[in-house]
C-alpha positions as CSV (number, residue, x, y, z in Angstrom):
1,M,-0.1,-0.4,0.0
2,L,1.2,3.7,-0.9
3,S,1.8,6.0,1.9
4,E,-0.5,9.2,2.2
5,R,2.8,11.4,0.6
6,D,3.1,8.7,-1.8
7,L,-1.1,8.6,-3.2
8,D,-0.4,12.9,-2.7
9,V,2.1,12.7,-5.5
10,F,0.5,10.0,-7.9
11,E,-2.9,12.6,-7.4
12,I,-0.6,15.8,-8.7
13,L,0.7,13.1,-11.3
14,V,-3.0,12.8,-11.9
15,K,-3.9,15.9,-12.7
16,Q,-1.4,16.3,-14.4
17,N,-1.2,14.0,-16.7
18,Y,-4.6,12.7,-17.7
19,E,-5.6,15.0,-20.1
20,K,-2.8,14.5,-22.6
21,V,-2.6,10.4,-22.1
22,F,-6.8,10.0,-22.2
23,K,-6.0,12.0,-26.4
24,T,-3.4,10.2,-27.0
25,I,-5.1,6.8,-26.7
26,Y,-8.1,8.0,-28.6
27,F,-6.2,9.3,-31.4
28,Y,-5.8,5.1,-31.2
29,T,-8.6,4.1,-30.9
30,K,-11.0,6.8,-31.9
31,D,-13.7,5.1,-29.0
32,K,-14.1,7.6,-26.6
33,Y,-15.7,5.3,-24.2
34,L,-12.5,2.5,-25.3
35,T,-9.9,5.3,-24.3
36,E,-12.0,5.8,-21.3
37,D,-11.5,2.4,-19.7
38,A,-7.5,1.9,-20.9
39,V,-6.8,4.9,-19.3
40,Q,-8.5,4.3,-16.2
41,Q,-6.9,0.9,-15.8
42,A,-3.3,2.1,-17.1
43,F,-4.0,4.6,-13.5
44,I,-4.5,2.1,-11.3
45,I,-2.4,-0.2,-12.5
46,A,0.2,2.5,-12.5
47,Y,-1.0,3.3,-9.0
48,K,-0.9,-0.6,-7.9
49,K,3.1,-0.4,-9.2
50,L,3.8,2.9,-8.6
51,N,6.9,1.8,-6.4
52,Q,8.5,0.6,-9.6
53,L,9.1,3.7,-11.2
54,K,12.1,4.3,-9.9
55,S,11.5,7.9,-11.7
56,K,8.8,10.4,-11.3
57,D,10.1,12.3,-14.8
58,K,8.6,9.7,-16.5
59,F,5.4,8.9,-15.1
60,E,3.8,10.2,-18.1
61,S,5.5,8.2,-21.5
62,W,4.9,5.2,-18.0
63,V,1.1,4.9,-17.7
64,T,1.3,6.2,-21.8
65,S,3.0,3.1,-22.5
66,I,0.4,1.2,-19.7
67,A,-2.8,3.1,-21.7
68,L,-2.0,2.1,-25.1
69,N,-1.1,-1.7,-24.1
70,E,-4.3,-2.2,-22.2
71,A,-6.1,-0.8,-25.4
72,K,-4.5,-2.9,-27.4
73,H,-5.5,-5.6,-25.2
74,I,-9.1,-4.1,-25.5
75,L,-9.0,-4.2,-29.5
76,K,-7.4,-7.3,-29.2
77,N,-11.2,-8.7,-27.7
78,K,-12.8,-7.1,-29.3
79,I,-14.0,-8.8,-32.9
80,N,-14.1,-7.4,-35.8
81,K,-12.5,-4.5,-34.6
82,K,-10.5,-2.3,-36.5
83,I,-8.0,-0.2,-35.5
84,T,-8.4,3.5,-36.8
85,I,-6.4,6.0,-35.1
86,I,-6.5,9.2,-35.8
87,N,-9.9,10.9,-37.0
88,D,-10.8,14.1,-36.5
89,F,-10.5,14.5,-33.4
90,H,-6.9,15.5,-33.8
91,I,-7.9,18.8,-36.3
92,E,-9.5,20.5,-32.8
93,T,-5.9,20.5,-31.0
94,L,-4.4,21.9,-33.5
95,S,-4.8,25.0,-32.3
96,Y,-3.8,28.2,-35.1
97,S,-6.6,31.2,-36.2
98,E,-5.9,31.7,-39.4
99,E,-8.4,31.5,-42.1
100,D,-5.3,29.9,-44.8
101,N,-4.3,26.8,-42.2
102,I,-7.7,25.3,-41.8
103,D,-6.4,23.9,-45.5
104,L,-3.3,22.9,-43.6
105,K,-5.7,21.3,-40.9
106,G,-7.7,18.9,-43.7
107,D,-4.7,18.0,-46.0
108,I,-2.8,16.8,-42.6
109,D,-6.2,14.7,-41.8
110,N,-6.6,13.2,-44.9
111,A,-2.9,12.3,-44.9
112,L,-2.5,10.4,-41.5
113,N,-6.1,8.9,-42.5
114,K,-4.8,7.7,-45.5
115,L,-1.2,6.4,-43.7
116,K,-0.9,2.8,-43.0
117,H,-1.8,1.6,-39.9
118,K,2.3,1.0,-38.3
119,D,3.0,4.5,-39.9
120,N,0.1,6.6,-38.4
121,E,1.2,4.4,-35.0
122,I,4.5,4.6,-35.1
123,L,4.3,9.2,-35.7
124,V,1.8,9.3,-33.2
125,L,3.4,6.9,-30.4
126,R,6.9,10.1,-31.5
127,Y,5.2,13.3,-32.3
128,Y,2.0,12.7,-30.2
129,A,2.5,11.2,-27.0
130,D,6.4,12.2,-27.0
131,L,7.9,9.1,-25.9
132,T,11.4,8.4,-26.7
133,L,12.7,5.8,-29.4
134,Q,13.9,3.6,-27.3
135,Q,10.3,3.6,-25.5
136,I,8.8,3.3,-29.0
137,S,11.5,0.2,-29.5
138,D,10.0,-1.4,-25.9
139,L,5.9,-0.8,-26.6
140,L,6.2,-2.3,-29.9
141,D,9.2,-4.6,-29.2
142,I,10.9,-4.7,-31.6
143,S,14.4,-3.5,-32.0
144,L,15.4,0.1,-31.3
145,S,17.3,-0.3,-35.1
146,N,13.9,-1.3,-36.8
147,T,12.0,1.8,-34.8
148,K,14.1,3.8,-36.5
149,V,13.8,2.2,-40.6
150,R,9.9,2.9,-39.2
151,L,9.9,6.6,-38.5
152,H,11.6,7.7,-41.3
153,R,9.7,5.8,-43.8
154,A,6.4,6.3,-42.0
155,K,8.0,10.5,-42.1
156,E,8.4,10.4,-46.1
157,A,4.5,8.6,-46.5
158,F,3.6,11.2,-44.9
159,R,5.7,13.6,-47.2
160,K,4.5,12.5,-49.9
161,L,0.9,11.9,-48.9
162,M,1.1,16.1,-47.6
163,N,2.7,16.4,-50.8
164,Q,-0.2,15.6,-52.1
165,E,-3.0,16.8,-50.9
166,I,-1.4,20.2,-50.9
167,N,-0.7,19.9,-54.7
168,Q,-4.6,19.2,-55.5
169,N,-5.7,21.9,-53.3
170,Q,-3.7,24.5,-55.1
171,E,-4.9,22.2,-58.6
172,V,-9.1,23.5,-57.1
173,E,-7.6,26.8,-56.3
174,V,-5.9,27.4,-59.4
175,Q,-8.9,25.7,-61.6
176,W,-12.2,26.6,-59.7
177,P,-11.9,30.7,-60.6
178,Y,-11.6,29.3,-64.0
179,Q,-14.7,27.3,-64.2
180,K,-16.9,29.7,-62.3
181,K,-16.4,31.7,-65.6
182,N,-17.0,29.6,-67.9
183,L,-20.5,29.0,-66.3
184,S,-20.9,32.5,-66.1
185,E,-20.4,33.3,-69.9
C-alpha cells in the first residue's frame, strides 16, 4: 500500500497527465469509451505499481505505455474491430486561428488517415505522445534500429501524402476561377 505522501504525489501526477494520456490513446483507438476504459485501467495499474517507477519524471511516458497496452488488449478482444488511429479529433488539438491553416489541417487529417496503421502508430507515439525511440521500441517490442527505420519510412510516407494533398488543393484553387468564369459566359 502507498503512504499518504505517495498518494498525494500520485494524485498530482494523475491531474498533470490525465488529459494528454487520454488524447494520445484516443488518437489510437478513435473511441471515447474504449479510451476511457484503457486510461482508467492504466492509472489503476500505475497506482498499484508506483513503487516500481524509479523516476517521477518518466511517469507520463510510463502511464502512456501502460494505457496503450491496455487499449491494444481491449481492441484485440473485440471481434472485427479495426484500429483507426487518427480522426477529426486531432484537428481540434491544432490550434491555429488563421483561415489559411484550415486547409492545412484538412490536408494533415487526410494524409494521416491514409497512412498505414504501422506508420500512423509510430508517428503518434513519437510526435504526439513524445516517447523516445527506445520507449517506442520497448512498447512495440521491436529493435531500436527497426524503430528508427519504421519512423523514417513513416515520415517519408507522410511527406509524400502531404505533398499530394497540398498539390490537389492548389489545383482546385487554380481551376475554380476558370470554372466560375466559364459558367457565367
